[in-house]
C-alpha positions in Angstrom: -14.1 -1.9 106.0 -17.2 0.1 105.5 -17.7 2.7 108.2 -21.2 3.8 109.4 -21.3 7.2 110.8 -23.9 7.0 113.6 -21.3 7.6 116.4 -22.1 10.2 119.1 -21.8 13.8 117.9 -18.3 15.4 118.2 -19.7 18.3 120.1 -21.0 15.9 122.8 -17.6 14.2 123.0 -15.8 17.4 123.3 -18.3 18.6 126.0 -17.6 15.4 128.0 -13.9 16.1 127.8 -14.5 19.6 129.0 -16.4 18.3 132.1 -13.5 16.0 132.9 -11.0 18.8 132.4 -13.0 21.1 134.7 -13.0 18.5 137.5 -9.3 17.8 137.0 -8.4 21.5 136.9 -10.4 22.3 140.0 -8.8 19.4 141.9 -5.3 20.5 140.9 -5.8 24.0 142.0 -7.9 23.4 145.1 -5.1 23.9 147.6 -4.8 27.5 146.6 -8.4 28.4 147.5 -11.8 28.7 146.0 -10.9 31.4 143.4 -8.0 29.3 142.2 -10.2 26.2 142.0 -12.7 28.0 139.7 -9.9 29.3 137.5 -8.4 25.9 137.4 -11.8 24.4 136.4 -12.1 26.9 133.5 -8.5 26.3 132.3 -9.0 22.5 132.6 -12.2 22.6 130.7 -10.8 24.7 127.9 -7.5 22.8 127.7 -8.8 19.3 127.7 -11.7 20.3 125.4 -9.3 21.7 122.9 -7.1 18.6 123.2 -10.1 16.3 122.5 -11.3 18.4 119.6 -8.0 18.3 117.9 -7.6 14.6 118.5 -11.0 13.8 117.1 -10.6 16.1 114.1 -7.5 14.0 113.2 -9.1 10.7 114.0 -9.6 8.4 111.1 -12.5 5.8 110.7 -12.0 2.7 112.9 -9.4 4.4 115.0 -9.5 5.4 118.6 -8.4 9.0 119.7 -4.7 9.6 119.6 -2.6 8.3 122.5 -1.5 11.8 123.7 -5.2 12.8 124.0 -6.0 9.6 126.0 -3.0 10.2 128.3 -4.2 13.8 129.0 -7.7 12.6 129.7 -6.4 9.9 132.1 -4.3 12.4 134.0 -7.3 14.7 134.5 -9.5 11.8 135.6 -6.9 10.8 138.2 -6.5 14.3 139.7 -9.9 14.5 141.5 -9.5 10.9 142.6 -6.2 11.7 144.1 -7.7 14.8 145.8 -10.5 12.6 147.2 -8.1 9.9 148.5 -6.1 12.6 150.3 -9.1 14.3 151.8 -10.9 11.1 152.9 -8.1 9.0 154.1 -5.3 11.5 154.9 -3.0 9.6 152.6 0.3 11.3 151.8 2.0 11.7 148.4 3.8 8.4 148.6 0.7 6.4 149.3 -1.4 8.3 146.7 1.3 7.9 144.1 1.8 4.2 144.8 -1.9 3.5 144.9 -2.6 5.4 141.7 0.3 3.6 139.9 -1.0 0.2 141.1 -4.5 1.0 139.8 -3.4 2.3 136.4 -0.9 -0.5 136.1 -3.5 -3.1 136.7 -5.6 -1.7 133.9 -2.7 -2.4 131.6 -3.2 -6.2 132.3 0.2 -7.1 130.9 2.3 -8.4 133.9 5.2 -6.0 133.1 2.8 -3.1 133.1 1.2 -4.2 136.4 4.6 -4.3 138.0 5.7 -1.0 136.5 2.6 1.0 137.8 3.3 1.0 141.6 7.1 1.5 140.9 6.4 4.7 138.9 3.8 5.8 141.4 6.2 5.4 144.4 8.9 7.3 142.5 6.5 10.2 141.7 5.1 10.3 145.2 8.6 10.4 146.7 9.6 13.2 144.3 6.5 15.3 144.9 6.5 15.3 148.7 4.5 18.3 150.0 2.3 18.4 146.8 -1.4 17.7 146.8 -2.9 14.3 146.2 -4.4 15.6 142.9 -1.0 16.7 141.6 0.6 13.4 142.6 -2.2 11.3 141.1 -2.3 13.2 137.8 1.4 13.3 137.4 1.7 9.5 138.2 -0.8 8.7 135.4 1.0 11.1 133.0 4.4 9.6 133.7 3.3 6.0 133.7 1.3 6.2 130.5 4.1 8.0 128.7 6.7 5.5 129.9 4.6 2.5 129.1 4.0 3.8 125.6 7.8 4.1 125.1 8.6 0.6 126.6 5.6 -1.4 125.2 5.2 -0.4 121.6 3.2 -3.4 120.4 -0.5 -2.7 120.8 -2.3 -5.4 122.7 -5.8 -4.2 121.9 -6.7 -2.2 118.7 -10.0 -0.9 117.3 -10.6 -3.2 114.3 -13.9 -1.8 113.0 -16.7 0.5 114.1 -20.3 0.1 113.3 -19.9 -2.3 110.4 -22.2 -5.1 109.1 -21.7 -8.6 110.4 -20.8 -9.8 106.8 -17.8 -7.5 106.9 -16.3 -9.4 109.9 -16.7 -13.1 109.0 -14.3 -14.1 111.8 -16.7 -12.7 114.5 -19.6 -14.7 115.9 -22.2 -12.0 116.5 -24.3 -13.8 119.2 -24.7 -11.7 122.3 -26.6 -12.1 125.5 -29.6 -9.8 125.9 -29.5 -10.2 129.7 -26.7 -9.6 132.2 -26.5 -13.4 133.0 -25.6 -15.8 130.2 -26.0 -19.2 131.9 -26.7 -22.7 130.6 -30.1 -21.6 129.2 -28.6 -19.2 126.7 -29.2 -21.3 123.6 -32.8 -21.8 124.5 -33.3 -18.0 124.9 -31.5 -17.4 121.6 -33.9 -19.8 119.9 -36.8 -17.8 121.2 -35.3 -14.6 119.8 -34.5 -16.1 116.4 -37.7 -18.2 116.2 -35.8 -21.3 115.2 -36.3 -25.0 116.2 -34.5 -25.6 119.4 -33.1 -29.0 120.6 -31.7 -29.3 124.0 -28.9 -31.8 124.5 -29.0 -32.9 120.9 -28.0 -36.5 120.2 -25.0 -37.5 118.1 -23.9 -34.1 117.0 -20.5 -32.4 116.9 -19.1 -29.0 117.5 -18.5 -28.9 113.7 -20.7 -30.5 111.0 -17.7 -31.8 109.1 -13.9 -31.5 109.2 -14.0 -31.2 105.5 -15.1 -27.6 106.0 -11.6 -26.9 107.4 -9.7 -28.1 104.4 -6.8 -25.8 103.4 -3.1 -25.5 102.5 -2.1 -26.5 106.1 -4.7 -29.1 106.7 -6.1 -32.1 104.8 -9.0 -33.8 106.6 -8.1 -37.1 104.9 -5.0 -37.4 107.1 -6.9 -37.1 110.4 -7.2 -40.1 112.7 -10.7 -41.5 112.7 -11.1 -40.9 116.5 -10.1 -37.3 116.2 -12.6 -36.8 113.3 -15.3 -38.6 115.3 -14.7 -36.3 118.3 -15.2 -33.1 116.3 -18.1 -34.4 114.2 -19.9 -36.4 117.0 -18.8 -34.7 120.1 -21.8 -35.9 122.1 -20.5 -39.5 121.9 -17.7 -38.6 124.3 -17.2 -37.8 127.9 -14.4 -35.4 128.9 -12.2 -35.5 132.0 -10.4 -32.2 132.6 -7.3 -31.4 134.6 -6.4 -27.6 134.7 -2.8 -26.6 135.2 -2.5 -22.9 136.2 0.7 -20.9 136.5 1.0 -19.9 140.2 1.4 -16.2 139.4 -2.1 -16.0 137.8 -4.1 -17.8 140.5 -4.8 -14.7 142.7 -5.9 -12.7 139.7 -8.1 -15.5 138.4 -9.8 -16.0 141.8 -10.7 -12.3 141.8 -11.9 -12.4 138.2 -14.0 -15.5 138.8 -15.6 -14.0 141.9 -16.3 -10.6 140.5 -16.9 -11.3 136.8 -17.3 -14.9 135.7 -19.7 -16.3 138.3 -22.0 -13.2 138.2 -21.9 -13.4 134.4 -22.5 -17.1 134.1 -19.7 -17.5 131.6 -16.0 -18.4 131.3 -15.5 -19.9 134.8 -12.8 -22.6 134.4 -12.1 -24.9 137.3 -9.2 -23.7 139.5 -7.8 -27.1 140.2 -8.3 -30.8 139.8 -10.4 -31.0 143.0 -12.9 -28.7 141.5 -12.9 -30.6 138.2 -13.6 -33.8 140.1 -17.0 -32.4 140.9 -17.8 -33.7 137.5 -18.2 -31.7 134.3 -21.4 -32.1 132.2 -21.2 -31.3 128.5 -24.1 -31.0 126.1 -24.7 -29.4 122.7 -27.9 -27.5 122.2 -28.9 -26.7 118.6 -31.1 -24.2 116.8 -32.2 -24.8 113.2 -33.4 -21.7 111.4 -36.9 -21.6 110.0 -35.6 -22.0 106.4 -33.3 -24.9 107.5 -30.3 -23.1 106.0 -28.3 -22.9 109.3 -27.8 -24.9 112.4 -26.5 -23.1 115.4 -24.4 -25.2 117.8 -23.9 -24.2 121.4 -21.5 -26.3 123.4 -22.4 -25.9 127.1 -20.1 -27.0 129.9 -21.2 -26.9 133.5 -20.4 -28.6 136.8 -22.4 -31.8 137.1 -23.5 -31.3 140.7 -24.9 -27.8 140.5 -25.2 -27.0 136.7 -23.1 -23.9 137.4 -21.8 -22.7 134.0 -18.2 -23.2 133.0 -18.6 -21.8 129.5 -21.1 -21.4 126.8 -19.6 -21.3 123.3 -21.3 -21.0 119.9 -19.3 -23.0 117.4 -19.2 -22.0 113.7 -17.0 -22.7 110.7 -16.4 -20.6 107.6 -14.1 -20.5 104.6 -12.1 -17.7 103.1 -9.6 -17.7 100.3 -9.4 -21.5 100.2 -8.9 -21.9 103.9 -11.3 -23.1 106.6 -11.6 -21.7 110.1 -13.3 -22.5 113.4 -14.8 -19.5 115.2 -16.1 -19.9 118.7 -18.3 -17.1 120.1 -18.7 -16.7 123.9 -21.8 -14.5 124.4 -21.5 -11.6 126.8 -24.1 -8.9 127.7 -24.8 -7.1 124.4 -21.4 -8.3 123.2 -19.4 -11.4 122.2 -15.8 -12.6 122.7 -14.7 -14.6 119.6 -11.8 -17.0 119.2 -11.1 -17.6 115.5 -8.7 -20.6 115.1 -6.9 -21.9 112.0 -6.4 -25.6 111.6 -3.0 -27.2 111.3 -2.1 -30.9 110.7 -0.4 -32.7 113.6 1.9 -35.7 113.1 0.1 -38.9 113.8 -3.3 -37.8 112.6 -4.0 -35.1 115.2 -5.5 -31.7 114.6 -4.2 -28.4 116.0 -6.5 -25.3 116.1 -4.5 -22.2 116.8 -5.0 -18.4 117.0 -1.3 -18.0 116.3 -1.4 -17.6 112.5 0.0 -15.2 109.9 -3.3 -14.7 108.2 -5.7 -11.8 108.8 -8.5 -14.0 110.2 -7.2 -15.9 113.2 -7.2 -14.2 116.6 -9.5 -13.0 119.4 -12.1 -10.3 119.0 -14.3 -8.5 121.6 -17.4 -7.2 119.8 -20.2 -4.9 120.8 -23.5 -5.6 118.9 -25.9 -2.7 118.4 -29.3 -3.9 119.7 -31.2 -1.9 117.0 -29.1 -2.0 113.9 -27.1 -5.2 114.5 -23.9 -3.3 113.5 -20.7 -4.5 115.0 -17.9 -2.5 116.8 -14.9 -4.8 117.2 -11.6 -4.8 119.1 -8.8 -7.1 118.2 -7.2 -8.5 121.3 -3.7 -9.2 120.2 -2.4 -10.0 123.6 -4.4 -13.2 124.0 -3.5 -16.5 122.3 -4.7 -20.1 122.5 -4.0 -23.4 120.9 -6.0 -26.6 121.1 -4.1 -29.8 120.3 -6.3 -33.0 119.8 -4.5 -36.3 119.2 -4.5 -40.0 120.0 -2.1 -41.6 122.4 -2.0 -45.4 123.1 -5.3 -45.6 121.2 -7.0 -43.0 123.4 -8.1 -39.5 122.7 -6.1 -36.7 124.4 -6.1 -32.9 124.2 -4.2 -30.0 125.5 -5.8 -26.5 125.4 -3.1 -23.9 126.1 -3.6 -20.2 126.8 -1.2 -17.3 126.9 -1.5 -13.6 127.6 1.1 -11.1 126.3 3.2 -14.0 125.2 3.3 -15.6 128.7 1.6 -19.0 129.1 -0.8 -19.1 132.1 -3.1 -22.1 131.7 -3.2 -25.5 130.1 -6.4 -27.7 130.2 -5.6 -31.4 129.9 -8.4 -33.5 128.5 -9.1 -37.2 128.3 -12.0 -38.2 126.0 -13.8 -41.5 126.4 -16.6 -43.0 124.3 -19.9 -43.2 126.2 -21.5 -46.6 126.5 -23.5 -47.4 123.4 
């Protein structure tokens, strides 16, 4: 991948690390008095600044700083937070350690890491009775991050590319939201930005132009059931009934995510249960045709029928690489995009499977930042997320299961029934 070198200056990055180190060092030494706090700040600034400088000197293009440097930074960030928690709440070492462990574990997202965090924190807090909150918090982060790195060696998120052209990442859909709220009017706003011809709720169009674009070694469009083909190529001819099946363990976290993230964002807010789905789901495809007519952008918008509250807004594209076709769905985010690139597979009986679980170097999930000035992309590969969409016919009717997993653990299946609209 080509690397563009317009990242922030190394001196600025080292300076930031020095500030973090100074705050952490002062917090760690604060119990010993003002003079010790000043000396601790100086030592922390020099120490963490040196760590960051060495890590960035060894950093290769499209890599994040070394793990040991990130662990050191995390510990120094935690120290003043632990100091503040002790001063403001009177919390003891056990409470500070457990709380710090829970917080850093939650940032790991993986269920095993979430459970490991408070356990490590409680152990550190119990072992460091009588020590300051800063020491307990910093040590907890240091111990947890080190232990997690030893136990969970498979990276769930990696830096894929930094400041590259969109052409270099064909599996990414570089369509961002320029506002903090995405919403059901996103495609209209995109049309105004691009200057293309916009059609709201286009008639007789599909999420893909033709299944023939997906032809490859694992999929022959000629074998697809006519109803399945019609659904993909003429999606607007169908209504969809949805029944979500969540794993119980994920419900509390999803409720928190939907309240704090999805609804304020106007994106990726799936119904929690069948009762919510029975409010009715409206689906439409908005299109944009570029001025030269060379491209048609298709945005599939799903919302609750009673309020038009967004469920999701996805930009559907197809592309070919090395004799294989792929479907890439981009979900716009503020100045970013989350892309699911899926490989087609034949299903017995004329069905079609689209999956992110593939051995090629294209399929997967990608979180991408789009530079508003240069349009360069900085992309993370999200290995821990997986999905599979299985569309088929049963007793003459269209059915689909859309299954999601995180860190190899299934957490949601969306069951669909598709019916032809009255002519």
